[in-house]
C-alpha positions as CSV (number, residue, x, y, z in Angstrom):
1,X,-17.4,-34.3,-31.5
2,X,-15.8,-34.1,-34.4
3,X,-14.7,-37.2,-36.8
4,X,-11.2,-35.9,-37.7
5,X,-7.7,-37.1,-36.3
6,X,-8.7,-36.5,-32.9
7,X,-11.5,-39.0,-32.8
8,X,-10.9,-41.4,-29.9
9,X,-13.4,-43.9,-31.0
10,X,-17.1,-44.8,-31.2
11,X,-19.4,-43.9,-28.2
12,X,-20.6,-46.4,-26.3
13,X,-24.1,-48.2,-27.2
14,X,-27.3,-47.1,-24.7
15,X,-29.9,-49.5,-23.8
16,X,-32.2,-46.9,-25.7
17,X,-31.4,-45.6,-28.5
18,X,-32.4,-42.5,-30.0
19,X,-33.4,-41.3,-33.8
20,X,-31.9,-38.7,-35.8
21,X,-33.6,-37.5,-39.2
22,X,-31.9,-35.6,-42.5
23,X,-33.6,-32.5,-41.1
24,X,-31.3,-32.2,-38.0
25,X,-28.1,-32.1,-40.2
26,X,-27.0,-28.2,-40.6
27,X,-23.9,-26.5,-41.3
28,X,-23.5,-25.8,-37.5
29,X,-23.5,-29.6,-36.8
30,X,-21.9,-31.1,-39.9
31,X,-18.8,-32.2,-38.3
32,X,-20.7,-33.9,-35.1
33,X,-20.8,-37.8,-34.8
34,X,-24.0,-38.9,-36.6
35,X,-25.2,-40.5,-33.6
36,X,-25.0,-37.3,-31.4
37,X,-28.4,-36.9,-30.9
38,X,-28.8,-40.5,-29.8
39,X,-26.9,-44.0,-30.0
40,X,-28.0,-46.3,-32.7
41,X,-28.2,-50.0,-33.1
42,X,-25.7,-51.6,-35.8
43,X,-28.2,-51.1,-38.8
44,X,-28.9,-47.4,-37.8
45,X,-25.3,-46.8,-37.2
46,X,-24.6,-47.8,-40.9
47,X,-27.8,-45.7,-42.0
48,X,-26.3,-42.4,-40.4
49,X,-22.8,-43.0,-41.5
50,X,-24.3,-42.8,-45.1
51,X,-26.2,-39.9,-44.4
52,X,-23.2,-38.3,-42.7
53,X,-20.9,-39.0,-45.6
54,X,-23.5,-37.4,-48.1
55,X,-24.2,-34.3,-46.3
56,X,-20.3,-34.0,-45.8
57,X,-19.4,-34.2,-49.1
58,X,-21.7,-31.9,-50.3
59,X,-20.9,-29.3,-47.6
60,X,-17.1,-29.8,-48.4
61,X,-17.5,-29.4,-52.2
62,X,-19.6,-26.2,-51.9
63,X,-17.1,-25.1,-48.7
64,X,-14.1,-25.3,-50.6
65,X,-15.7,-23.1,-53.6
66,X,-13.6,-25.3,-56.1
67,X,-13.6,-29.1,-57.0
68,X,-15.6,-31.2,-54.7
69,X,-13.7,-33.0,-52.0
70,X,-13.4,-36.7,-52.8
71,X,-12.3,-39.9,-50.8
72,X,-8.8,-40.5,-51.8
73,X,-7.6,-43.4,-49.1
74,X,-9.7,-45.8,-47.2
75,X,-7.7,-47.6,-44.1
76,X,-9.4,-50.6,-42.3
77,X,-9.0,-51.2,-38.6
78,X,-9.7,-54.8,-38.4
79,X,-9.8,-56.8,-34.7
80,X,-7.5,-59.7,-33.8
81,X,-9.6,-62.2,-35.6
82,X,-10.0,-60.0,-38.7
83,X,-13.5,-58.5,-38.0
84,X,-13.8,-55.1,-39.6
85,X,-14.4,-52.5,-36.8
86,X,-14.2,-49.1,-38.7
87,X,-12.8,-47.4,-41.8
88,X,-10.8,-44.3,-41.7
89,X,-11.3,-42.3,-45.0
90,X,-8.8,-39.9,-45.8
91,X,-11.1,-36.9,-47.7
92,X,-9.1,-34.1,-50.1
93,X,-9.1,-31.2,-50.0
94,X,-10.6,-30.8,-46.4
95,X,-13.3,-27.6,-45.5
96,X,-10.9,-25.0,-46.3
97,X,-10.2,-26.2,-49.6
98,X,-6.6,-26.9,-49.4
99,X,-5.6,-29.5,-46.6
100,X,-6.9,-33.1,-45.8
101,X,-9.1,-34.5,-43.2
102,X,-10.1,-37.8,-42.3
103,X,-13.7,-39.6,-41.6
104,X,-14.2,-42.5,-39.4
105,X,-17.4,-45.0,-40.2
106,X,-17.3,-47.1,-37.5
107,X,-19.1,-51.1,-38.5
108,X,-19.6,-52.0,-34.6
109,X,-20.8,-49.8,-32.1
110,X,-19.1,-49.9,-29.0
111,X,-15.9,-51.7,-31.0
112,X,-12.3,-51.3,-29.5
113,X,-9.5,-48.9,-30.7
114,X,-7.0,-51.2,-31.9
115,X,-3.6,-50.5,-34.1
116,X,-3.9,-50.1,-37.7
117,X,-3.3,-53.4,-39.7
118,X,-3.4,-55.2,-36.3
119,X,-3.9,-58.9,-37.9
120,X,-0.4,-58.1,-40.2
121,X,1.5,-57.1,-37.5
122,X,0.6,-59.8,-34.9
123,X,1.5,-62.5,-37.4
124,X,4.8,-61.0,-37.8
125,X,5.3,-61.0,-34.0
126,X,4.2,-64.9,-34.0
127,X,6.7,-65.8,-36.9
128,X,9.5,-64.1,-34.8
129,X,9.6,-60.7,-36.9
130,X,12.5,-59.0,-35.2
131,X,11.2,-55.3,-35.2
132,X,7.8,-53.4,-35.9
133,X,7.6,-49.9,-36.8
134,X,5.0,-47.2,-35.4
135,X,4.5,-44.4,-37.4
136,X,2.2,-41.2,-37.1
137,X,-0.4,-41.8,-39.9
138,X,-2.0,-44.8,-42.0
139,X,-0.2,-43.4,-45.1
140,X,3.3,-44.0,-43.8
141,X,2.5,-47.3,-42.4
142,X,1.2,-48.6,-45.8
143,X,4.1,-47.1,-47.2
144,X,6.7,-48.8,-45.1
145,X,4.3,-52.4,-45.5
146,X,5.2,-52.1,-49.6
147,X,8.6,-52.0,-48.7
148,X,8.2,-55.6,-46.8
149,X,8.5,-53.7,-43.4
150,X,6.2,-54.7,-40.4
151,X,4.2,-51.4,-39.8
152,X,1.0,-49.7,-37.8
153,X,-0.4,-46.8,-36.0
154,X,-3.0,-45.7,-33.7
155,X,-4.5,-43.4,-36.5
156,X,-6.8,-40.7,-34.9
157,X,-6.3,-39.5,-31.5
158,X,-2.8,-40.5,-29.5
159,X,-0.9,-43.7,-29.1
160,X,-2.5,-45.4,-25.6
161,X,-1.2,-48.2,-23.1
162,X,-4.0,-50.3,-24.8
163,X,-2.2,-50.2,-28.2
164,X,1.0,-51.3,-26.7
165,X,-0.5,-54.3,-25.0
166,X,-0.8,-55.9,-28.7
167,X,3.1,-55.3,-29.2
168,X,4.1,-56.5,-25.6
169,X,5.6,-59.6,-27.3
170,X,7.3,-58.1,-30.4
171,X,11.4,-58.3,-30.0
172,X,11.9,-54.4,-30.7
173,X,9.5,-51.2,-31.6
174,X,11.0,-48.3,-33.5
175,X,8.5,-45.2,-33.2
176,X,8.9,-42.9,-36.4
177,X,8.0,-39.2,-35.7
178,X,7.2,-36.8,-37.9
179,X,9.5,-33.8,-37.9
180,X,7.2,-31.3,-36.2
181,X,6.3,-30.2,-32.9
182,X,2.9,-32.5,-32.9
183,X,4.9,-35.3,-34.3
184,X,7.7,-35.6,-31.8
185,X,5.0,-35.3,-28.8
186,X,2.8,-38.1,-30.1
187,X,6.1,-40.1,-30.7
188,X,7.2,-39.4,-27.2
189,X,3.8,-40.4,-26.1
190,X,4.3,-43.4,-27.9
191,X,7.6,-44.3,-26.9
192,X,6.7,-43.8,-23.1
193,X,3.7,-46.0,-23.2
194,X,5.6,-49.0,-25.0
195,X,8.5,-48.8,-22.1
196,X,5.8,-49.4,-19.7
197,X,4.6,-52.4,-21.4
198,X,8.4,-53.3,-21.0
199,X,8.9,-53.4,-24.8
200,X,12.5,-52.3,-26.1
201,X,11.8,-48.9,-28.0
202,X,13.6,-46.2,-29.7
203,X,12.7,-43.2,-31.3
204,X,13.9,-42.2,-35.0
205,X,13.1,-39.4,-37.7
206,X,13.4,-39.3,-41.7
207,X,16.5,-38.4,-43.4
208,X,14.7,-36.5,-45.6
209,X,11.7,-34.5,-45.8
210,X,9.1,-34.3,-42.8
211,X,8.0,-38.0,-42.5
212,X,9.0,-41.6,-43.5
213,X,6.5,-41.4,-46.8
214,X,9.0,-38.4,-47.8
215,X,12.2,-40.4,-46.6
216,X,11.0,-43.5,-48.8
217,X,10.3,-41.6,-51.8
218,X,14.0,-40.1,-51.7
219,X,15.0,-43.8,-52.2
220,X,16.1,-44.4,-48.4
221,X,15.3,-47.5,-46.4
222,X,14.8,-47.8,-43.0
223,X,18.1,-48.3,-42.3
224,X,18.9,-44.8,-43.1
225,X,16.5,-43.6,-40.5
226,X,18.0,-40.8,-38.0
227,X,17.7,-41.5,-34.2
228,X,16.3,-38.7,-32.5
229,X,15.2,-37.1,-29.2
230,X,11.4,-36.2,-29.1
231,X,12.2,-33.4,-26.5
232,X,14.6,-31.7,-28.7
233,X,12.5,-32.1,-31.7
234,X,9.6,-30.4,-30.0
235,X,11.8,-27.5,-29.4
236,X,13.0,-27.4,-32.9
237,X,9.7,-28.1,-34.2
238,X,8.4,-25.0,-32.4
239,X,11.3,-22.9,-33.7
240,X,10.4,-24.2,-37.3
241,X,6.9,-23.4,-36.8
242,X,8.0,-20.0,-35.7
243,X,10.3,-19.2,-38.4
244,X,7.3,-20.4,-40.8
245,X,4.6,-18.0,-39.0
246,X,7.5,-15.4,-39.5
247,X,7.8,-16.0,-43.0
248,X,3.9,-16.2,-43.7
249,X,3.9,-13.0,-42.1
250,X,6.2,-11.6,-44.1
251,X,4.0,-12.6,-47.5
252,X,1.1,-11.2,-45.8
253,X,2.7,-8.2,-45.6
254,X,4.2,-8.4,-49.0
255,X,0.6,-9.1,-50.4
256,X,-1.0,-6.0,-48.3
257,X,1.7,-4.1,-49.7
258,X,0.8,-4.8,-53.4
259,X,-2.8,-4.3,-52.5
260,X,-2.0,-0.7,-51.2
261,X,0.2,-0.1,-53.9
262,X,-2.7,-1.3,-56.7
263,X,-5.1,1.1,-54.5
264,X,-2.7,3.9,-54.6
265,X,-2.5,3.8,-58.3
266,X,-6.5,4.2,-58.7
267,X,-8.2,7.6,-58.4
268,X,-9.8,6.6,-55.4
269,X,-6.7,5.5,-53.8
270,X,-5.6,9.1,-54.4
271,X,-8.2,10.8,-53.2
272,X,-8.7,8.6,-50.1
273,X,-4.8,9.3,-48.9
274,X,-5.1,12.8,-50.0
275,X,-7.5,13.5,-47.9
276,X,-5.6,11.7,-45.2
277,X,-2.6,13.6,-45.5
278,X,-4.7,17.0,-45.7
279,X,-6.1,16.3,-42.5
280,X,-2.8,18.0,-40.9
281,X,-2.2,20.3,-43.5
282,X,-2.7,24.1,-42.1
283,X,-3.7,26.9,-43.7
284,X,-1.9,30.3,-43.4
285,X,-5.0,31.4,-41.1
286,X,-4.7,27.9,-39.1
287,X,-1.3,29.0,-38.7
288,X,-1.8,32.1,-37.1
289,X,-4.1,30.5,-34.7
290,X,-1.7,27.9,-33.3
291,X,-0.6,28.5,-29.3
292,X,2.1,31.0,-28.9
293,X,5.2,29.3,-27.8
294,X,5.3,29.3,-23.8
295,X,8.7,30.0,-22.1
296,X,10.0,27.6,-19.1
297,X,12.7,30.1,-18.2
298,X,12.4,33.4,-20.1
299,X,14.7,33.9,-22.8
300,X,16.6,30.8,-21.7
301,X,14.4,27.7,-23.1
302,X,10.7,26.9,-23.3
303,X,7.8,24.6,-22.6
304,X,7.6,21.2,-25.3
305,X,11.2,21.9,-26.2
306,X,14.5,19.5,-26.4
307,X,17.5,21.2,-24.3
308,X,20.9,20.1,-24.3
309,X,23.9,21.1,-21.9
310,X,27.0,19.7,-22.6
311,X,30.5,20.4,-21.2
312,X,34.1,18.7,-20.4
313,X,34.4,16.9,-16.9
314,X,34.4,19.3,-13.7
315,X,32.6,21.9,-15.1
316,X,29.6,21.9,-13.1
317,X,27.2,21.1,-15.5
318,X,25.0,19.2,-13.2
319,X,25.3,21.9,-10.5
320,X,23.9,24.5,-13.3
321,X,21.0,22.1,-14.1
322,X,20.0,21.2,-10.8
323,X,19.9,25.1,-10.1
324,X,17.6,25.5,-13.0
325,X,15.5,22.8,-11.9
326,X,15.0,24.0,-8.7
327,X,13.9,27.7,-9.4
328,X,11.8,26.3,-12.0
329,X,10.2,23.7,-9.2
330,X,9.3,26.6,-7.1
331,X,8.4,29.1,-10.1
332,X,11.2,31.8,-8.9
333,X,13.3,33.6,-11.1
334,X,16.5,31.8,-12.4
335,X,19.5,34.5,-12.8
336,X,16.9,36.9,-13.1
337,X,14.7,35.4,-15.9
338,X,11.2,34.5,-14.8
339,X,10.3,30.5,-15.0
340,X,6.7,29.2,-15.2
341,X,6.5,26.9,-12.2
342,X,5.7,23.2,-13.2
343,X,6.6,19.6,-11.4
344,X,10.2,18.8,-12.0
345,X,11.8,15.5,-12.4
346,X,15.6,14.9,-12.1
347,X,16.7,11.8,-13.6
348,X,19.9,11.2,-11.4
349,X,21.4,8.7,-13.6
350,X,25.0,9.4,-12.8
351,X,26.7,10.4,-9.5
352,X,23.4,10.0,-7.3
353,X,24.9,9.4,-4.3
354,X,26.4,13.2,-4.3
355,X,23.0,14.7,-5.2
356,X,21.8,14.6,-1.7
357,X,24.7,17.1,-0.5
358,X,24.1,19.3,-3.6
359,X,20.3,19.7,-2.9
360,X,20.7,20.4,0.8
361,X,23.8,22.9,-0.4
362,X,21.4,24.9,-2.7
363,X,18.4,24.6,0.1
364,X,21.0,26.1,2.7
365,X,22.3,28.7,0.3
366,X,18.4,30.0,-1.0
367,X,16.8,29.6,2.4
368,X,14.0,27.3,1.3
369,X,13.3,23.6,-0.2
370,X,13.3,22.8,-3.5
371,X,10.3,21.0,-5.0
372,X,12.1,18.7,-7.4
373,X,11.2,15.1,-7.5
374,X,14.4,12.7,-8.2
375,X,14.8,9.3,-10.1
376,X,18.1,7.9,-8.3
377,X,19.0,5.7,-11.3
378,X,18.9,5.7,-15.2
379,X,15.8,5.5,-17.7
380,X,16.7,3.7,-20.8
381,X,14.8,6.1,-23.1
382,X,15.5,3.7,-26.0
383,X,13.6,0.8,-24.1
384,X,10.1,1.2,-25.1
385,X,8.9,0.0,-21.8
386,X,10.8,2.2,-19.6
387,X,9.9,5.2,-21.9
388,X,5.9,3.9,-21.3
389,X,6.5,4.0,-17.6
390,X,8.0,7.5,-17.7
391,X,5.2,8.9,-20.0
392,X,2.8,7.5,-17.4
393,X,4.1,9.1,-14.4
394,X,4.7,12.2,-15.9
395,X,1.3,12.5,-17.4
396,X,-0.2,11.7,-13.8
397,X,2.2,14.0,-11.8
398,X,2.0,16.3,-14.6
399,X,5.6,16.9,-14.9
400,X,6.7,19.6,-17.2
401,X,10.5,19.5,-16.7
402,X,12.4,16.4,-17.5
403,X,16.1,16.6,-17.0
404,X,18.2,13.1,-17.9
405,X,21.6,13.2,-16.0
406,X,23.5,12.1,-18.4
407,X,22.7,11.4,-22.1
408,X,25.4,8.7,-22.0
409,X,24.0,6.6,-18.9
410,X,20.2,6.9,-20.2
411,X,21.0,5.8,-23.9
412,X,23.0,2.4,-22.5
413,X,23.3,-0.1,-25.6
414,X,22.9,2.7,-28.2
415,X,25.6,3.8,-30.0
416,X,26.4,7.3,-29.3
417,X,28.3,7.8,-32.6
418,X,26.0,6.4,-34.8
419,X,22.7,8.7,-36.3
420,X,20.9,5.9,-36.6
421,X,20.7,5.0,-33.5
422,X,20.7,8.5,-31.7
423,X,17.8,9.0,-34.1
424,X,16.0,6.5,-32.4
425,X,16.8,8.3,-28.9
426,X,15.8,11.4,-30.3
427,X,12.2,10.1,-31.5
428,X,11.7,8.6,-28.0
429,X,12.1,11.8,-26.9
430,X,9.7,13.8,-29.2
431,X,7.4,11.2,-28.4
432,X,7.7,11.9,-24.7
433,X,7.4,15.7,-25.5
434,X,4.2,15.1,-27.3
435,X,2.5,13.2,-24.7
436,X,3.6,15.4,-21.8
437,X,4.2,18.7,-23.4
438,X,7.4,19.1,-21.1
439,X,10.8,20.5,-21.5
440,X,13.1,17.7,-21.7
441,X,16.9,18.5,-20.8
442,X,20.0,16.3,-21.4
443,X,23.2,16.6,-19.6
444,X,26.1,15.5,-22.1
445,X,29.9,15.2,-22.3
446,X,31.6,17.5,-24.7
447,X,33.8,15.8,-27.4
448,X,37.4,15.5,-28.1
449,X,38.1,19.1,-29.3
450,X,35.4,20.2,-26.6
451,X,33.7,22.3,-29.7
452,X,30.5,20.2,-29.5
453,X,28.6,17.7,-27.9
454,X,30.2,14.1,-27.9
455,X,29.1,12.1,-30.5
456,X,26.5,11.8,-33.5
457,X,25.5,15.1,-35.0
458,X,21.9,14.1,-35.0
459,X,21.2,16.1,-32.1
460,X,22.7,19.3,-33.6
461,X,19.5,19.9,-35.7
462,X,16.8,18.1,-33.1
463,X,17.5,20.3,-30.0
464,X,15.8,23.8,-29.6
465,X,18.6,24.8,-27.3
466,X,21.9,24.3,-26.5
467,X,24.3,25.4,-23.9
468,X,27.9,24.3,-22.8
469,X,29.7,25.0,-19.6
470,X,33.5,26.1,-19.3
471,X,35.8,26.3,-16.6
472,X,39.6,26.5,-16.7
473,X,41.9,24.6,-14.7
474,X,39.4,24.2,-11.6
475,X,39.2,27.6,-11.2
476,X,36.1,29.0,-9.1
477,X,34.6,30.5,-12.0
478,X,32.1,28.8,-14.4
479,X,30.7,30.2,-17.6
480,X,27.4,29.0,-19.2
481,X,27.7,29.7,-23.2
482,X,24.7,29.9,-25.3
483,X,25.7,27.6,-28.2
484,X,22.0,27.3,-29.9
485,X,18.7,28.9,-29.8
486,X,16.0,27.7,-32.2
487,X,13.1,30.2,-31.8
488,X,14.2,32.3,-28.7
489,X,13.7,35.8,-30.3
490,X,16.1,37.6,-27.8
491,X,19.5,35.3,-27.3
492,X,20.4,35.1,-23.6
493,X,23.9,36.6,-22.9
494,X,26.6,34.2,-21.7
495,X,26.3,33.8,-17.9
496,X,29.4,33.6,-15.0
497,X,29.2,32.0,-12.0
498,X,31.5,31.9,-8.9
499,X,31.9,28.4,-7.0
500,X,31.1,28.8,-3.3
501,X,31.3,25.8,-1.0
502,X,28.3,25.7,1.3
503,X,27.7,22.9,4.0
504,X,28.8,19.3,2.0
505,X,29.0,20.7,-1.2
506,X,29.0,23.8,-3.5
507,X,26.8,26.1,-4.9
508,X,26.8,28.6,-7.8
509,X,26.4,32.3,-7.5
510,X,25.7,34.6,-10.3
511,X,28.1,37.2,-11.4
512,X,25.8,40.0,-12.6
513,X,22.5,39.6,-14.2
514,X,21.5,39.2,-18.2
515,X,17.9,40.0,-19.4
516,X,15.2,41.7,-17.7
517,X,13.1,39.0,-16.3
518,X,13.5,39.6,-12.5
519,X,10.4,39.1,-10.6
520,X,9.7,41.0,-7.1
521,X,8.8,39.0,-4.4
522,X,5.1,40.1,-3.4
523,X,4.3,41.5,-0.5
524,X,2.0,39.4,2.2
525,X,-0.3,40.2,4.8
526,X,0.3,38.4,8.4
527,X,-2.7,36.0,7.9
528,X,-1.6,35.4,4.5
529,X,1.8,34.3,5.8
530,X,0.0,32.3,8.6
531,X,-1.7,30.6,6.0
532,X,1.5,29.8,3.9
533,X,2.8,28.4,6.9
534,X,-0.3,25.9,7.4
535,X,-0.2,25.0,3.8
536,X,3.7,24.2,4.3
537,X,3.0,22.0,7.4
538,X,0.6,20.0,5.4
539,X,3.1,19.3,2.7
540,X,2.4,18.4,-1.1
541,X,-0.9,16.8,0.1
542,X,-2.5,20.2,1.0
543,X,-4.8,21.6,3.2
544,X,-8.7,22.2,2.7
545,X,-10.3,25.5,3.5
546,X,-11.9,23.9,6.3
547,X,-8.7,22.8,7.9
548,X,-7.2,26.1,7.1
549,X,-10.2,28.0,9.2
550,X,-9.1,25.5,12.2
551,X,-5.2,26.2,12.0
552,X,-5.7,29.7,11.5
553,X,-8.7,29.9,14.1
554,X,-10.7,31.8,11.3
555,X,-14.1,31.1,9.6
556,X,-13.9,28.7,6.7
557,X,-15.2,30.9,4.1
558,X,-12.6,33.9,5.2
559,X,-9.7,31.6,4.7
560,X,-10.8,30.3,1.5
561,X,-10.7,33.9,0.2
562,X,-7.1,34.4,1.7
563,X,-6.0,31.2,0.0
564,X,-7.6,32.5,-3.3
565,X,-5.5,35.6,-2.7
566,X,-2.3,33.8,-2.6
567,X,-3.1,31.5,-5.7
568,X,-3.6,34.9,-7.5
569,X,-0.3,36.2,-6.1
570,X,1.6,32.8,-7.3
571,X,2.4,31.8,-3.8
572,X,0.1,28.9,-3.9
573,X,-2.0,26.8,-6.4
574,X,-4.9,24.8,-5.9
575,X,-4.3,21.0,-5.6
576,X,-7.5,18.5,-5.8
577,X,-9.7,20.9,-3.8
578,X,-6.7,22.0,-1.8
579,X,-4.1,24.4,-1.3
580,X,-0.1,24.0,-1.5
581,X,2.6,26.3,-1.5
582,X,4.1,27.2,-5.0
583,X,6.2,29.6,-6.6
584,X,7.6,32.4,-4.6
585,X,5.8,31.2,-1.5
586,X,8.8,29.2,-0.8
587,X,10.8,32.7,-0.9
588,X,7.9,34.3,1.1
589,X,8.5,31.7,3.8
590,X,12.0,32.0,4.0
591,X,12.1,35.5,4.4
592,X,13.3,36.4,7.7
593,X,11.3,39.5,8.0
594,X,8.5,41.4,5.8
595,X,9.5,45.0,4.6
596,X,6.0,46.3,5.6
597,X,2.7,44.3,5.8
598,X,-0.5,45.3,4.3
599,X,-2.3,47.6,6.7
600,X,-5.3,45.0,7.8
601,X,-3.9,41.5,8.6
602,X,-7.4,40.0,8.5
603,X,-8.0,41.1,5.1
604,X,-7.3,38.7,2.2
């Protein structure tokens, strides 16, 4: 147990004392009790105190790396009859070369731990002194005593009920709290102990500085001490401690920045930073080796891009985007343009109540179920925690197309007219793209003049593709206009859709076709069609080749060949050693009749 301000007192004596020699004292146990290897008698206690003092001083001087530590004050603790029990020595600097530390030399083994200046305090109480002041440390108590004030403290450790018993007959006790979290805690503990002893007690703090010594040094007296609430003070102390840590952190950052700047100005610093930057520099040949751009929807938008579709209210921008999402989720053409099938996530941050009807209307119109995953509430793009959850989901589920409907509802708390705030959102979306490789699409509202998306211009240069929807006077015709394409070599022409009521909602039907990306639905054999139907029944969990053989009453190996043939045609895909319907497989399932099945139904 270390001898510092937390030391509670000397250890109890033992009937069979041990022995200790100088060889047992090392840097590792330097701050241990001199009798930690055995309990001494009174004579050996003095010898060990001297040895401990000598070794401690030698170590502290060397540890500081500066001047040797020295005793700057000694505080004697005496019993009721004046017997010297121990002496607390104030040593500066401490082991860190800066702060202070304390060492207690005990003069009597098993001595009680009593308040500081106890004989003087008891004499004052007996003479009818009205008030006794309790401070945190001996220095403060001596400073008050020099002013003719009766003062004491408990020294090391906390004030206990045993200390309070000595002050039971004082007319009043005033506890002076140091103005930090530890000081308020000790003051509160002392006050509670004194109250249990039946003493009239109050708690005050310095009007100036951190403790009563600072208060007195400023020329103030005990009458100017300020009443305080220790619990509130502890809270304030924690705030001040946090503020100090922040200040220290800023100072540390400044020192690091200065050090980095100095390193940069050296030849070694320039070489190190140049090498770090060069790691991401590409030569012309390396640029040629980069992967070619991949389309999510041919001639419309690519993989790992940022897309935005905006329009005035009631221009059906969400219907256009849902149509794209459904086709991409199945890998079927959208408006005649081939799609790259991928897992699709639609964040329904606005109008989630009507999404069910829209989805069912689309499925009835197209005769198949879409494979879109829906998240029926906003995801705040600017919230790091929500963004991390979204990235994790997209990585685990291999999501390749994410739609935010709408931008405004997914950026709550951000000023959409501020390029700074929108820059933060764009950076977050870039992180989402980089981590997942997904195409990210935002649905947004148009500005007042209808010529651009509402809000800051930061998005103008950030998006890879931008579209707007146009509809006049609620007419049953919607136009999708290409506003901007960053890297598409063949700009898609504007498209028109007519509006039709289906079930409890509406669907869009394209007027004519743009581009040349139409994909024909592959033909399948009856056995392949049967295999697709089994995959459909097993759902997204997939069916194993063994179960596929059982369901179709065929050999496992034969049905695995059938399933692999469907994968090659883009009608099914592997998922954890199982097979699921994918892409155009959904269209095949919903065809009412095949034109001409392949001749041998049992061939893969």
